[in-house]
N, C-alpha and C positions, 0 to 999 in steps of 0.2 A: 504494500500500500504506500502510495506517495506521502511524503511529509507536507506537501503543499495542499492547503485547503482552498485557495482561490488563486487563479492564474489568468493572465491575459497575454496574448501574443500578437505583436505587430498591429496594435489598434490604430486605425485611422478614422478621423471624423471630420467632415467638412460641412460648413454651413453655407447655404447658397442664398443669394439675394439677386434676382434677375440674372444677369450674365456674370456676376461676381461670385467667386468662391473663396471662402476664408477657411484655412485649415485650423482646426482646434486641437487635434491630436495627429501626430505624424510618426507613426511606427513605435508606439509605446508598448513595451513588454515588462511585466513584473510578476513576482510570485509572493504570496503570503504564506508562510509556513504555519503549521499548527502550533499554537502557543506563542505566536509572534505579534507584536505591535509594530506596524509600519506607519510612519508619518510622511505625508506628501506636502512639500512646501514649494513656494514659487510666487512670483509677483502676480497681481491681478491680470487675467487674460492669458495666463500661461497654459491653461487647459485642465486645471485641477478639478473643478466642479464637473466638467465634461467627462473626465476620466471616471470620477465616482459614479456619475449617472450611468455610464456604460457598464461599469462593473456590477451595478445593482440591477441591470436590465431595465432601467427606466428610459434609456435611450439606446438606440441601435448603432453600433459602429458601422462605418462604410466599408471597412476592411479589418481583417483580424478576427480574433475569437476570444471569448471569455468562458472559462470553465470553473465550476464550483464543486470541489471534491470529485472531480472526474465527470461531472454532469455539465453538458454544454448549456450556457445561459443565453448567449447571443444567437441572432439569426433564427429565432423561433417566434411563433405568434405571441402577441402580447398576453393572451390568457395563460399560456404556458409559462412565460416569464414571471407573471404575477403569482402563479402557483408556487414556483421555485422560491420567489421572494418571501412569500408568506410562511413557507416551511423552514427556510434555511438562512435567511438574511435579516439583519436588523439595520434599518436605514434611517439616518437622521440628517435632514437637509436644513440649510439656513432658512428656507421658507417655512419650516415646521412640518410636523406630521400628526397634528391633533385635529379632530373633527370639532368644528366651532361650537356646535349646539350640544355637545356631550361633556359631562364632567370629566375630570382627569381620570378618576377610577373607571368610568364607563368607556373611555378611550382604550384603556388597557384591556378591559373585558372584551371589547369588540375585537381586538386583535387575537386574543386567546381563544375566543369562540371559533375563529376561522382557521386556527392552526392546529398542528399535531398535538396529541395528548402526551402525557408523561410527566415526570417530575419537573416542576418549574416553579419559581416564586409566584405567589398570588399577588393581586394588585396592591394590597396594603403593605406586603413585604417589600415590593419594588419601590413603592413610594417612601417607605421608611429608609431604604438604602440611599435615596437621593434627597432625603430631608424634607419630604413633602407630605408626610402622613396626615398632617393637620389640614392640608389643602385638597384632600381627595375629592371633595364634593364641589370644588370650584370649577367654573367654566374657564376655558382658555382666555377669554377677554378679561377675566378678573385676576389674572396672574401678571406679575412683573416680568420683565425681560429675562432675568435670571431664573425665575420660577418656570417660565415657559421652556427654557433650555433644558432644565432638569426633568420636567414632565415629558418632554420629547424624548429624552434619553430613556426614561422608564418605559415609554411606549415602544421604542426601538428594541429594548431588551425583553419585551414581554413574551415573545415567541421562542425564547431561549435559543437565539440564532447561532449557527455555526460560525458566522462572520458578522461583525459589526462594522458598518461603513458610516462614518460621520463627517460632516462638513462643518468645520469651526464649532465643535461641540462645547467649547468653553468661552466663546466670544463675548457673552453677556454676563459673565460671572466675576465676582470679586475673588481675591486670592484664596481665602479660606474655603469658599464653596468650590472653586476650581480644583483645589487639591482633593476635596471629597469626591468630586466627579472623576478625576483622574485615577484615584485609587480604585474606584468601582470599575472603570474601563480596564485598568491593568489586571484586575481580578478576572476579567472575562477570558483571559488567555489560559486560565486553568482548564483542565479537561479538554485540551487541544483545540480551543477556539482560536480564531484569528481576528485581528482588528486592523482597520485602515482608517487613519485620521487625516483629513485635509485641514491644514492649520497655518496660522501665522504666529502662533504662540510658542515662546521658548519653553514654557512649562510643559506644553504638550510634547514637543520634540524631546524633552528631557526624559520622558517615560518610554520613549520608543526604542525598540531594538535596532531599527534601521530608519534612516531618513533618506527619502528620495526627493531630489530637486527637479522640478519641471521648469523648462524655459522654452517659450515659443512652441509649445506642443510636443516637445521632446524631453527625454530624460537627460539632464545635464551630465556631462562627463565629470 
């Protein structure tokens, strides 16, 4: 069995507007080993968020392939990609992952109803881990920026994913809360889970086993 839980090979992604074509990813290959935290850094526009979206199956690469534990994610119908996501991936985007009209607890329950059964933390345990037990009944609009980030992380972890993919997971957090969240993320690598974090934060890169720099859609040498 391979030690890699998530891989991509020679990913290309182009955005087209009329006759103009802008490359967002230009031949990106990477591997995330079981039990590993990988941080992806780079300036705005370097392709970090596009890479995360392709790895999560939220966007389709124009070339190359993504595999998750040997199962191909890319170049499949959206319904199949969504099924893989719901069972095996936890995704936290900057735009958030909470349903606006549901409480924080109900958002977690919604994910868990649709995913595989088995041993996993319940909603209140997850919220305790991110310091939001007392805010379980709150709606997303009633949360501060930092609370939203932590609630989003709880939702991303609620299906007990093989891989956590997060875009700036600590961007809205103060130093103490950032460390709480990073400790929780680091703990995800136990039991052979993998983590990929897109970040500008030195604290986040500090917990990573490897740091990959993107520049102009390529991995910098």
